[in-house]
N, C-alpha and C positions, 0 to 999 in steps of 0.2 A: 610533209610533203614538198617533192620538187614540182616543178609544171608538168611533166611527161606522167606524175602519178596520176593525174585526169583520167588515163584509160583503166586506174584501179579503183575507181569511184563506181563499184556495180550497184547499181540502184533498181529494186523491185518495186513493181507497181502495186496499183489494187488488186488482190489476189479474187480467185474464185474458188466456191467450196463446191464438192458434191453433195448431193441431196442428204446423202447419210452421215457425212462430214468424215468420211475415213480420207480424204485427200485433197488438198487445194493446187491451183493450178497458178502458176504467177509468170509474169515477165520480166526478166533480169534484162536491164540496157546498162549500156555503157557507152562513152565515148570512144571511137576507134580513131585514133590519129591516122594511121595510115589510107584509110579511104577516107579520113574526116567526114564521116558520117556518125551517127549513133546506130550501134546494131546490139539486138538483144532475140532470146527467143525465151519459148515458155519451157517451164520447169512443172513436173509432178513432185508433190511434197507430202508424205504420207503424216498425217497429224497426230498419229502417236509417237513420231519421230524415232523409230526404230529403226528404219532405213536412210539411206541419204538421198537426197533429192535426185531425180531422172530428168535428164533435158527430154522432152518431149516433143519438140521442133527445132529445125536447123536453117532456118528463112534469116534472110539478111536484117530485118527488121520487124519482129513477131511481139503484139503487143495486145492488152486487153482482153484475157481470155473470158468467157463466159463458159460453164458447163451447163449443159443440158437437163432439164427434169428428170431424166432416167440416169444420169450420171455415166452415158455411153459415149457422149459425143462434147467436144469443147469448140465452141465459136470464137475466132480471133480475129486481129487486125495484120495484115502482113502488108509490110511496103518492098520493095525492092530495091536496088541503088539507084537512086536519082528518082524514085518513084511515090507515086500515091498510094496510102494504104487501102487495101480490099478487103474484102469479107472472105473468110475461110474457115473450113471445118475441117476437124482432124477427131480420129478418134481419140479417147481420154486414154486407152493402154500404147497408144502409138501407130503411126503407121504416115501413109501420104497423105498431106492434106488436100483438100479440094477446094477451089474457088469460087464463089458464089456470085461474086458482085463484079462490075468493070464501070464505077463511078468515076467521071472527068475528074473531079477533083478529089477524089476519095471520100472515105466513109470514116465516119468518126465515133460513133457507138451505137452497140448493138446488144439487143436483149431475146432470150428464147419466150416465146408465148408459154404459158402453163402445162399445154399438151404435147411442148416440145417441136410440133410442125410446121412452124413459124418463126423467122428472126424477123424483129423489129429494129431497124437503124435510121439513124440520121447522117443524110450526106447533103454538102452545099449543091446547089443545083445552078448553072451558071447562065446568065442572060445570055439569050441567042446572038451569037457575033462576038462573045467575049470569051475570054481565057484557054483558047483553042492555041492550032499552031501557026497561025497566021502573025502577020505583025500588031503587036499591041498598040505601036502608035499610031497604026491607021484606024483603029477602032473608031466609030462616033463619040462626041464627046458626051460625059455624064451630065445629067441633066438634075439636079440636087434640090429637092425643095423641104426635106426633114431632116432632123436630127435624131440620132446619130448616124451618121454614113460613112465611120469607117473605122479599124480597132486596130491597134499595133499587133503584130504577127499574121495579122489577116488580109490586110490592106480594106479596100472598099468591100462595104458588107452589103449595099442593098439591089446589089447585083449579081447576087449569090446566095442567096437564103440559104438556111439549112430548112431541111426538109425532111418528112417522115416519109420511111419507106416500108415495105414490108416484102419476105423473099422465102417462097415456100422450102423446107427442107425436104431435101431429097430423102425418099423412103429409107435407102440404105445408101448413103455417101461412099460408103467404102467400095462399092461396086462402080468400076469407073464408066461402065457405059451411063450410069443414073445421071451424069451431066455431060450436055452435050459436048463433043469433041470441036476442036477448032481454035484458032487464037483469039482469046477474049470472051469465049464461048461459055456462057453459065445458065444457071436458072435465071427467069426475068423477073426482075424485081418491078413490084408496083409503087409506085409514087403514091403516095396517100393526101399528104398536104400541097397545096400550091401557092399560097398567100405569101402578102408582104410582110412578112413576119418571122424571128428565127423559132424553130421548134428545137428545145434543148431538155435535157434530163428526162429519159424517156422510162417508163416503167409499165410493165403489165397489169392490169387489173385479175385478181385470180381467177374469174371466170371465161379469159380470154376474149378475144375481138375487142374489145375497149383498151387504149392505151394512154395512162397519166403523162403529162408532159410539163414544162413550164415555157410561157411565152408570152410575151409582150403584145396583147393584141387590141389595148383599149383606144379610146379617140385619143388622148393626149400623151403616147406613147412617147413623142417626138419632144416633149418638155418636161419629162419627167424621168426617175429611177425605178418605175414599179414594174411589176410582170405578175402574172396569174398562173395559178394552177389550173389548167385545165383538162379535158376530157377529150379523145379523138377515136370515132369509130372506125376501124379499119375493114370495116367489111366493102367488098368492092363495089356493092352497089349503094353505099351510104352518102352522104354528102361532104363527111370529110371535113364539117366545121371545127373550129377550135372553141367547145364550149366551157365557159368558165367555171370554175367551181369556188374558187376566188375571184371576186370581179372588182378592178380598179375601175370600171364605168361605174360603179355601184357604190363607191367610194371606200373600197379597200385600200389602206395603205402598204400592202405588203410587196415585197421585192421576193418572190420566191425564188431559191435556189436550188432546192431539191425537192423530189415527191415519191414517196414509197408509199403504197395501199398495203394496209395491213394484211395478216394471212386470211382472215374471213372476209374481207373487203368491205366492212362495214366503218373502217376509218381510212383516210388519207391522211399520212403522217408528212409534214412539212418542215424544210427548214427555210427560212425567211427572216428578211430583216424589216423592221417597221419604220417606212420613210417621211412618216409625219403629215402632217396637212398638206405641206408642198409637194409630196411624193417625190423629194429630193434630198431631204434630210437625212444624209448618208453616213456624215461624220461619225465614227465610232460607233456606228448603228450596231448592236450586238446581233451577231444572227442566232435566233433563237429556235426550239424546236414547239411544233403547233399540230394539234389535234384536230382535224375537221371530219365529223361523222357525215355518214354517207347514207342513201337510200337509193333503191333501184325499182323500177316499175318493171317488177317482173323478171323472168329470167332471161329475158332478150333485153330489157331496160337498161338504158345507159346509168352508169353511176351518177348521181347529183348530191350537190351538196344538202344535208340536211339540219342545218345549222351556221353557225357563224364558228371561223376557225379559233380556238385556245388556245394560247400560247401556255408552255409548261416549264419553262423556264424564266430564270429572273432576268427580267430585261435589262436590269444594271450591272449583275456580277457573272452573266455564264453568255460566252460568246461560243459557238460551235463551228466547226469547220466544215463547210459544205463537201469538200472531198472524202469526209470519212463518216459515212452512213451506212445503214444496213437495219435491216427489217429481220427481226426472229419471231420466236413462235406467239410471243407473248409482249412484244413491244419494238421497240429499235436499239441498236448501239450507234452513239455518236461521239466525235472527236472534240473537247474541251481544253480550248487554248488556256494554259494556267503558268504563268509566269517561266516562260523560256519552253513550255513544255506543251503536248497534246493529250490531254489524259483519255483515253478511252472510257464511256462512262455508258451503261446500260439504264435506259429508259423503259419502265415498265406500262402498261396500258392502265394501271392502276394509280400511276402517279409516281411510283418509287423510281429511284435510281441510286445505282453504286458503281464507285469507281473499279472498273477491271484490269486495267494498265495503267500505271504512273511512272514519273520519273523519265519517260522517252518520249519520242515526239511520233506519235501513231499518224499515219498518211494514207490509209488505205484500208478498209475492214471489208469482209464477207461474212456472212451468215445462211443457214437456210432451213426453214421451217420445222424440219424434223432430225438436224443436225443438232448434237450433245455441243458440238466446240464452235467457236468461232476462230475465223483467221484475222491476222492483222499485219500491215506492216509497219515497221517501227525503227527509226533512227536513234542512235544515242552518240553520248562524247568518241565513241571509238569505233562506230560502225553507221555506213552511210545509209544502211536500209537492211532489216533482215524479217525473215518471217517469224510469227509467234501463235501457238496455239493455244485457245482459252477454253476452260472447261467452263459452259455458262450455269453450271450448277454450283460447283464450289468455288470458280474464280482461280481456280491453277493454271497457272502460265507457264508454257514451253516452248523454249527458241528451238526451231527448227531447222535454221539456218545459220551459217555464220560464212557471210559472202565478201566481208570486209578483211578476214583473215590474211590475204595477200597483201595488203596494204599496209597493215598492223606489224607484218613480219619484215616490212623494210625498215622499221624503227623509228618511223616520218611522221609520228601521230603524237601528238602534245596532248597533255589531261589539260582542259581548263579547269579554272579556280574560282570559286563562287566570290563576286565582291558585293558587299551590300553599305549603302551611307546614306547619308542625308544631304539635301541640297541646302544652300542658304536659307530658305524660308521654313526647314525643318521636314519636308517630304523626301518619304524615302525612294531611294533609287537602287534598282537592282542591276546585277551584269556579272561579264567574268573575264579574267585575264588569262590569256596564253604566254608562256614563256620558253623562250629558247633551251636548247642542252646545256645546262651550265659546262659542261666538259669538254665541248667544241666552241663556245663562245664565251670571251671574257666580260662578265659584267662591268659597270651597270649597264644594264641594256637600251639602244635607241628603242623608243617607244613609240607604237601608232594608236592614236584614236582610230576607231572605225565605227560608222555610223550607218543604221540601215535605213532603207527605203521604206516608202509607206504612205504617211508615215503611220497610219493604223495598221501595222504589221509586228512580227516579233523576231528580236534572234532567238535563238533556242538554243539546248545542250546537244542538238545534233551535230555530229561531224561536218564542219565548217570548211571546205576547200581553201576560201581565201585567206583564215587565219591561218591554217594549217601551212601554208606555202611562205607566209612573211614569218612564223614561228622557225620554219626549216633554214631560212635565210640569216636567222638571227635576231629576230625582233621580239619584243614583246608588243603582244597585242591588246587593247582594251577596247571592249565592247558589252552593251545593253542597250536597256530598254526603256529611254526617258519618258518621260509623259508626252502623249500624244499616239504611244505604240500600244498594240494591243496585247492583251494577256494579262491585263491588271486591272479590269473592269471599264465600263462606259465613261466615270468621271476622269479617271485616266486618260483615257483616248480623247476627250473632247478639252480637255486642259487647255490646249493649244489652238483652241479656236479664235481665230482673230486676234490669233498671239503667237504665229509663226515666229521661233526666233527669241522668246521669252524664257519660259520655265524650264523649255526643251534645251534650250542652251546652258540654261544654270545645270539642270541633270547630268549631261555630258560631260561639261566640266567638273561637276563634284565628283564623278565616277573616276574620272582621268587622276585627279587628285587622289583620290583615295587610293588607287591604284597605286600612285607613285610614291605612298608611303613607304612601299618595298624598296628597302636599299639596293636591291637586283634590277630595279627601273632607272633609267637615268632619266631624270625631271629636266636636264637642259637638253636634250635632244628628243625633241617630240613632234612628230608628224602628225596629220589627221587626212581622213580619205572616206569617202561616200558616194554612195550612188542613188541615184532619182531624189526623192525627198532627201538622204542621205548626202548627196551631192549639192542639195540647197542649203543643208545646214552645214555643210564642210565651209562653202562659199561663203556664207554668212558667217561662222565663226572668223574668217581671214578677213572682213570687214570690220572688225570689232577689237580685233586683238593682233600682235607681232608674235606671239610665244611661240606658235609654230615654226620650226625650221623650215618644212614644206608640207605641201598640199597636193592630193591627188579628187578633182571635181569630175564625177562621172554620171554621164546621163543626168545631168542636174535640170531641178526647175529651179530657173535663175530668175526669169523675169514673167511674174503674172499676168503681165497687161498684154504682152503678145501670145501667152499662153494659151489664152481665150481662144484664138483662133488656129493656131498651129497644131495643137493637140488633139488627141482624139477624145480626151476628155475635157478639154479646157473649157467647153460650153456648161459645165458645174463645178468642177473641181475646185478651182482656186477661188471661185465666186463662194462657195458654200464655206472653205475654210478660213480666205482671209477676207473675205467683205465683198457685198455687191452694191453698186449705186452709182450714179453719173454724176453725185454733187461733189463738190471740191473735199469736203470734209471725207466722204469715203473714198477718192481716190487717194488724199493724203494718208488714211487707213492701211490702205494695200500698199501704197511706199515706203510706209514704215516698216514694214515686214517683206522687201522685196531686196536682195541681194545687189540687183542691177542699178538700182536707185544708189548703191551705197558705193558700188564699185571703185569708185575713186581713192577709197580708203585704202585698199589691199596693197600691201608689200610683200605678201609672202609668196615665194615662187612657186606655181602652181603648173602641174600636168592636168591638162582637160581631157577625159576620154569620152567620146560619145560614137555610136551606131549613125551609119547615114541614112538608114531606114526605120529610125526610133518615130515612132508617131505617137508615142506616150508623152515623153520628152523629146521635142522635133529636136532634130541637130542645129537649128539656128539658136538654140538656147546656148549650146556650149560653143559653138561658133564666135558668138557674139561677146561672150564671157573672154575668151581667148584674143579676140581682138582688141577688146577694151585693156585687159593686163597689157598686151603689147605695145598699144599707143601711148601706154602712162610708162613705159621704161620697166615694167615688171616682170621678171624671167619667168615665160611660159611657152609651155609646148603643147601642142594640139595631134591626140593618136585618133584617126577617123578609122571606123570599121566597114569596109563596104558591103553593103547586102545583109548587112545585120540591123534587128531590131532592138528593144527594151530589154528583152531578156538574153541578152548576148552571155553574162558571166554566167548563167542559171544552163541556157539551152542553146546559145550559140554554137556555130562551125567548130568541132573539137581543134583546129588548126588554129583558129581565131582566139580560142580561148588560151592556147598554148602560148600564143604569140603575146598576148594581151597581159598574160601573168611576165612574161620576159621583160616587158617595157615597165610594168609596176616594179620590179625588183631592180631593174636598172635604174629606174627614177629615184628609188628610195638608197641606194647605194651610192649615188651623186651628190643627195641632200643630206641623208644620213647614214655615214660609213659604219658598216660594221665590224668589230675589232674579233680577230678569230682568237679562241682560247689557245 
């Protein structure tokens, strides 16, 4: 890839499937370098693969489709240029969309009721006097008494809580007079919840009226990471309380991430992590599948827990992706993180399981009670994402789209090669290497070790723009999943707890050395780069060795002491990972894992990249690293992106992503020049 190929990264989102399984609807989004925004439309895709996909909408950015229970309508979110996403309806056969909401801060999630007459959705509700058209600097001060109070990419949270709403679906949205005319006019949405907590991950119960959701509504919510599955009565005359189905106040250790009622309403399927006795033991906590039995007091009764939630997956070996979750007629589908892939696995109500899609990175799935197929979005080495139909009876898989074909047609996509080796202590290490075109670039190639963030995350086999752009510029890139990463079990993930910069360092260096055994790679010209935790380990390596010709430290976690107060996750992240305590021994333990405490050892020329609005690894981390290097005479540069947060490289403004690539390539060309073939 070249930087401008960002515009060819067509990324399909989570699909929706028709009740009979005959078609799916999916949003396809891509960076638009001209408008400097992300644009996308909905596509209708026949699941038999016999006809090509048909574009269903033509909005600026249409996302998050939901098909109505009768298959006639598609609800979706539409954002106009520079605007907030609002809820729209369009006929599944095509037509002019109709807007249903005018939420001041936009709509985030919507779901059809079982009878199709109502849409439930989630939207942030601004505190009076905030987030309007006036001067934000003139607003009254924020009086903060609890944690957490802000989130990267969102900003302050306690003055704009996510609330549950419902809106009636017009009897015939296709009739234009069914929706009131006039600017901003739409069916009136009714706010259901109004408490001081966020409502998330909504799903209707089969009988309607009641919605399952996730909320942290317990007394200690500002001191731990737990959250509950709750039920909300959406009837106009109900009290709309968040009634717990799992109850942190009663001792539940769960942080619930997803809820889906079974088709018969007798079970609530949960995706959740066990946060342990402290409620914040999140380090490498495996997201598991739980089954919660339900009971209801008569036809009008609210669902209630009929027992404790039972974990169905191995707490040590199986980690599920909360974004890949769908209910079927006899169970659920979920994504399992596994050695750089996300496997789509079917779990039956009888406790059985079977893999439906392997070797790729599943990241969104849809199913329906009466549909014989499921539809999944998955990425692979040569695709940023395509749609697949899976026959639930036979397991047969059919690719429905090939949206990365234009990118592959450029000839600028290189295939990764798997690398396995062992660390000095004999521990297995797994990763990949991508090398440039040998016909264009003379070897041996300068090599870059790339380290992922998290640390509990994983590099995958999916097409990776960072790696591809470096390879197209003539660099070999080595990347993998050292201890601390996800996808290899709990013990792998917890191996660096209270030991940042130990076995993780051993693993990435072992992987690099194994890759360098290939004579096509130049072991004398090696650079290192990484973001977030990867920025941490990059900086840490430069405090330990001078073998690297250059380094890029991006959005790094560099000083665990200042991070506690400046980061949105500082109140728990470093304390759980590196250690917590006010005594001299505890402080020494943290310092022993801190790059900033050892910055005086660095001699490696370093480019520091940071975003000015990063609240995850705040900009002060990068600024201080840059200043400490400069004042010691180490060649260093600082690249700051205005208006961006922690997710710059994945979802930042397209022009910023393009310019960042140009700076990265310029830095490496100056520190690790490439020889043309």
